[in-house]
C-alpha positions in Angstrom: 0.0 0.3 -0.2 1.2 3.5 -0.3 2.7 5.3 1.6 -0.7 6.7 -0.7 -1.1 3.2 -2.4 -1.5 -0.2 -0.9 -0.1 -3.0 -0.3 2.2 -6.1 -2.6 1.8 -8.9 -0.5 3.3 -12.8 -1.5 1.4 -15.6 0.5 3.9 -17.8 1.1 5.8 -16.4 4.1 3.5 -17.3 6.6 4.4 -16.9 10.3 4.2 -19.9 12.4 3.4 -18.9 16.2 0.4 -16.2 14.3 -1.2 -19.5 12.9 -0.8 -20.9 15.8 -3.3 -19.3 17.6 -7.0 -19.7 18.0 -9.1 -17.3 15.9 -9.6 -15.0 18.6 -6.4 -13.4 19.4 -4.7 -13.2 22.8 -3.8 -10.3 23.3 -0.6 -10.8 24.8 0.0 -13.3 21.9 -0.4 -11.2 19.6 1.7 -8.4 20.5 4.5 -11.0 21.3 3.8 -11.9 17.7 3.9 -8.4 16.1 7.5 -8.0 17.8 8.5 -10.1 15.8 7.3 -9.1 12.5 7.4 -5.6 13.3 9.8 -2.8 14.8 8.7 0.8 16.5 9.3 3.9 14.8 12.8 5.1 16.6 12.6 8.9 16.4 16.1 9.5 16.8 17.0 13.2 19.5 17.2 16.3 17.5 20.6 17.0 15.9 22.9 18.9 18.7 25.6 19.7 16.7 25.5 22.7 14.0 26.3 21.6 11.0 23.6 19.3 10.9 20.7 21.5 12.4 21.9 23.6 9.9 21.6 21.2 7.4 17.9 20.0 8.6 17.0 23.9 8.2 18.0 24.4 5.5 17.0 21.3 3.3 13.5 22.3 5.4 13.4 25.3 2.9 14.7 24.3 -0.1 12.0 21.8 1.1 8.9 24.1 0.5 11.2 26.4 -1.8 9.2 27.1 -4.8 11.6 29.4 -6.7 13.9 26.4 -8.3 11.1 25.1 -10.4 11.2 26.1 -14.3 7.8 27.7 -13.9 8.3 28.9 -10.2 5.2 27.3 -8.7 6.4 23.4 -8.0 8.3 22.6 -4.1 9.0 19.4 -3.0 6.2 20.1 -0.7 3.7 20.9 -4.0 3.3 16.8 -3.6 2.9 16.8 -0.3 0.8 19.0 1.5 0.4 18.2 5.4 -3.2 18.2 5.5 -3.4 15.1 3.2 -0.4 13.7 5.3 2.4 14.5 2.8 1.0 13.3 -0.2 -1.8 14.8 -2.5 -5.3 13.0 -3.0 -4.8 13.0 -7.0 -4.2 9.3 -8.5 -1.6 10.9 -10.3 0.9 13.9 -9.3 0.2 17.2 -10.9 3.8 18.9 -11.8 6.1 21.6 -13.4 3.8 23.3 -16.1 0.9 21.5 -15.2 2.3 18.3 -16.4 0.6 14.8 -15.2 3.4 12.4 -13.1 3.0 8.6 -14.5 2.6 7.4 -10.9 0.9 8.4 -7.7 2.6 10.4 -5.1 3.7 8.8 -1.5 3.4 10.3 1.3 6.8 11.7 2.2 6.5 10.8 6.3 8.0 8.3 6.8 9.7 7.4 3.5 13.0 7.5 5.5 12.1 4.0 6.4 12.3 2.5 3.0 14.8 0.7 1.4 14.6 2.6 -1.9 12.7 5.4 -2.8 10.2 5.7 -5.9 7.6 3.1 -6.7 10.2 1.5 -9.2 13.2 1.7 -7.0 14.6 4.1 -9.0 16.3 5.8 -7.0 18.6 4.6 -4.1 18.1 7.4 -1.0 16.1 9.9 -0.2 19.2 12.0 -1.0 19.3 10.3 -4.6 15.4 11.4 -4.9 15.9 14.8 -4.5 18.9 16.0 -6.4 17.8 14.1 -9.2 14.5 15.6 -9.0 15.9 19.0 -10.3 16.1 17.6 -13.8 12.7 15.6 -13.5 10.5 16.8 -16.6 7.6 16.5 -14.0 9.2 17.7 -10.6 11.3 20.5 -11.2 11.8 20.6 -14.7 15.2 22.3 -15.4 17.6 21.4 -18.5 20.0 20.8 -15.7 21.7 21.2 -12.4 23.5 24.6 -13.4 19.9 26.1 -14.5 19.1 25.1 -11.0 21.6 26.2 -8.9 21.7 29.1 -10.7 18.9 30.8 -8.8 19.5 29.6 -5.6 22.7 31.7 -6.2 20.4 34.6 -6.6 19.2 34.5 -3.9 21.4 36.4 -1.3 20.7 34.6 1.7 21.3 31.1 0.7 25.1 31.9 0.6 25.0 31.9 3.6 22.5 29.1 4.8 24.3 26.8 2.5 27.8 27.7 4.2 26.7 27.1 7.6 25.3 23.7 6.3 28.2 22.5 4.3 31.4 24.4 6.0 34.8 24.2 4.3 33.3 23.3 0.5 34.4 26.3 -1.7 31.4 26.2 -3.9 28.7 24.6 -1.2 25.3 25.6 -3.6 25.4 22.3 -5.8 22.7 20.0 -6.2 24.7 17.4 -4.2 24.4 19.6 -1.2 20.8 20.0 -2.0 20.0 16.3 -1.9 21.9 16.0 1.5 19.8 19.2 2.8 16.5 18.1 1.5 16.7 14.2 2.2 18.7 15.5 6.2 15.0 16.9 6.3 13.3 14.5 5.7 14.6 12.0 7.6 12.9 13.9 10.8 9.2 13.5 9.2 8.8 10.4 11.1 5.3 9.7 12.9 4.7 7.3 15.3 1.2 5.9 16.0 -0.9 4.2 18.7 0.5 1.0 16.7 4.4 1.6 18.1 2.9 2.2 21.5 1.0 -1.0 20.9 5.0 -2.5 20.3 6.2 -0.9 22.9 4.1 -3.0 25.0 0.6 -1.1 25.9 -1.4 -3.4 24.4 -4.6 -1.1 25.3 -3.4 1.0 22.3 -5.1 -1.0 19.8 -9.2 -1.2 20.2 -10.4 -4.4 20.5 -11.2 -4.4 16.3 -7.9 -3.3 15.5 -6.1 -6.7 17.5 -8.4 -8.6 15.7 -7.4 -7.2 12.5 -3.7 -7.4 12.6 -4.6 -11.0 13.9 -5.7 -11.1 10.4 -2.9 -9.2 9.0 -0.6 -11.3 10.2 -2.5 -14.8 9.4 -3.3 -14.1 6.5 -0.1 -13.5 4.9 0.0 -9.4 4.5 2.8 -9.0 7.2 4.9 -11.7 5.0 5.8 -8.5 3.1 4.3 -6.0 5.3 6.1 -5.9 7.8 9.3 -3.8 10.0 9.5 -0.3 11.3 7.3 0.8 7.7 4.9 -1.7 7.7 6.6 -2.4 4.6 8.8 -0.4 1.9 11.6 -2.9 2.4 11.1 -5.2 -0.6 10.2 -5.2 -4.1 7.2 -7.7 -4.9 5.1 -8.5 -8.2 1.9 -7.1 -8.4 -0.5 -9.6 -9.3 0.7 -12.8 -7.7 -2.5 -14.9 -8.4 -4.1 -12.7 -10.9 -3.4 -9.9 -13.1 -4.2 -6.6 -10.8 -5.4 -4.3 -13.8 -8.3 -6.8 -14.2 -9.8 -5.8 -10.5 -8.3 -2.2 -10.3 -9.8 -1.7 -13.9 -7.3 -0.1 -15.4 -7.1 -0.1 -19.3 -2.8 0.1 -19.4 -0.9 -1.9 -16.9 2.5 -0.4 -15.5 5.0 -2.7 -16.7 6.6 -1.8 -13.4 10.0 -2.2 -12.5 10.7 -3.9 -15.6 10.6 -0.9 -17.6 13.8 0.2 -15.2 16.1 -2.7 -15.3 14.5 -4.6 -18.8 14.2 -7.9 -17.1 11.6 -9.6 -18.0 11.4 -10.9 -14.5 10.5 -7.4 -13.2 7.5 -7.1 -15.0 4.7 -5.8 -12.8 7.4 -5.3 -9.9 6.9 -2.3 -7.5 8.0 -1.7 -4.1 6.0 -3.1 -1.5 5.0 0.6 0.1 4.8 1.9 3.7 0.8 1.7 5.5 2.5 4.1 7.7 -0.4 6.8 7.8 -2.5 4.5 4.4 -5.7 5.3 6.1 -5.4 9.1 5.6 -3.4 8.9 1.7 -6.0 7.6 -0.4 -6.0 7.2 -3.4 -4.3 3.5 -3.3 -2.1 2.1 -5.6 1.0 3.4 -7.8 -1.6 4.7 -10.1 -4.4 5.7 -8.0 -6.8 3.9 -9.2 -8.5 2.8 -6.2 -9.3 5.4 -3.8 -11.6 3.3 -1.0 -9.3 1.2 1.6 -11.5 -1.7 1.6 -11.7 -2.1 -1.7 -8.1 -2.4 -1.9 -7.9 -4.8 1.0 -9.4 -6.7 -1.0 -8.2 -6.3 -4.4 -4.8 -7.2 -2.6 -6.8 -10.2 -0.8 -7.8 -11.7 -4.8 -4.6 -10.5 -6.7 -1.7 -11.5 -3.7 -3.0 -14.0 -1.7 -6.3 -15.6 -3.8 -8.6 -14.6 -1.2 -11.7 -13.0 -1.3 -12.1 -11.7 2.5 -15.4 -11.0 4.0 -16.7 -7.6 4.2 -16.2 -8.3 8.1 -12.5 -9.2 7.2 -11.9 -6.0 5.3 -12.9 -3.6 8.2 -11.0 -5.4 10.9 -8.0 -4.5 8.7 -8.9 -1.3 7.5 -9.7 -0.8 11.4 -6.0 -2.2 12.1 -4.6 0.0 9.4 -6.1 3.1 10.9 -4.1 2.6 13.7 -1.0 3.5 11.6 -2.1 7.1 11.6 0.6 9.2 13.3 0.7 13.3 14.0 2.1 15.5 11.5 5.7 16.0 12.3 5.7 19.7 14.4 8.8 20.9 11.4 6.5 19.7 9.0 5.8 23.8 7.9 8.2 26.3 5.1 9.6 28.6 7.1 9.6 32.3 6.0 11.1 32.4 2.8 14.1 34.3 1.8 14.0 37.7 0.0 15.0 37.3 -3.7 17.6 39.5 -4.8 15.1 43.0 -5.9 13.4 42.9 -2.6 16.8 43.0 -0.8 
């Protein structure tokens, strides 16, 4: 599921301890099973050195800086508004000059937990994604890195901000440092939730229905791919293990996934397993934003990935559990007062 998306799951990795339980899960046994499969989000302490703090603050500025785009209207935050839990609520993101992205925009919250970035995993890290977005034909649209950086150099206050964040660099305003700074900020955007309190030992943090949903999530096999701290985001899997996904989502032209990146037929319809953190608030779902209802998305995953026709009750319980993955918007997720441009100064 996404990060504005839904989950890609394989049916064959089940957990023996989970399947041994009775139908009505015992909270303590459920907690023990969950702790073997998932990890709570570990929120790091605020940076205590001046360079790291300067990079995080600079990255925050750059994340919401729209003057670096070719039309002057698009920033990283453009596709990740806070009121949509850092997704955008659209099937496919709209970028520079109104161009449509070929895929759905995942939430940037908890993206630091992903082992790769983008649906097809064609970005190695947050820093790599941020730097390459400068040249993206849909994201910022710059013809080259020099053009992008010239826009920042034309804003006087950035000279001092980059110098503090990258002391010793002769020319600190460069695309690599852009990526490092934006990545440093994005790594602070973690959203612990009730599920983390449960994993820490507070069984009362989840309602009875949420516990039932977690029990089914594990026993059905969803957790065989959606695991770890991100409840996903740490592997690639085929979307449509049992049946063709587009027949269930109603998409006329299916996305080939990683096969378009690797040119390997084995990667046909393979995508990054999405993190389910905040998924209840980041509709529409899947890489193409083709489904806007979470219950429907859960049933589609059950059918295409596990060969299971989930009942309304099963779906409702799993959706209840997924709601426990919602966390608050990070306090620092808001733009700083923009630096004035040269004319204003």
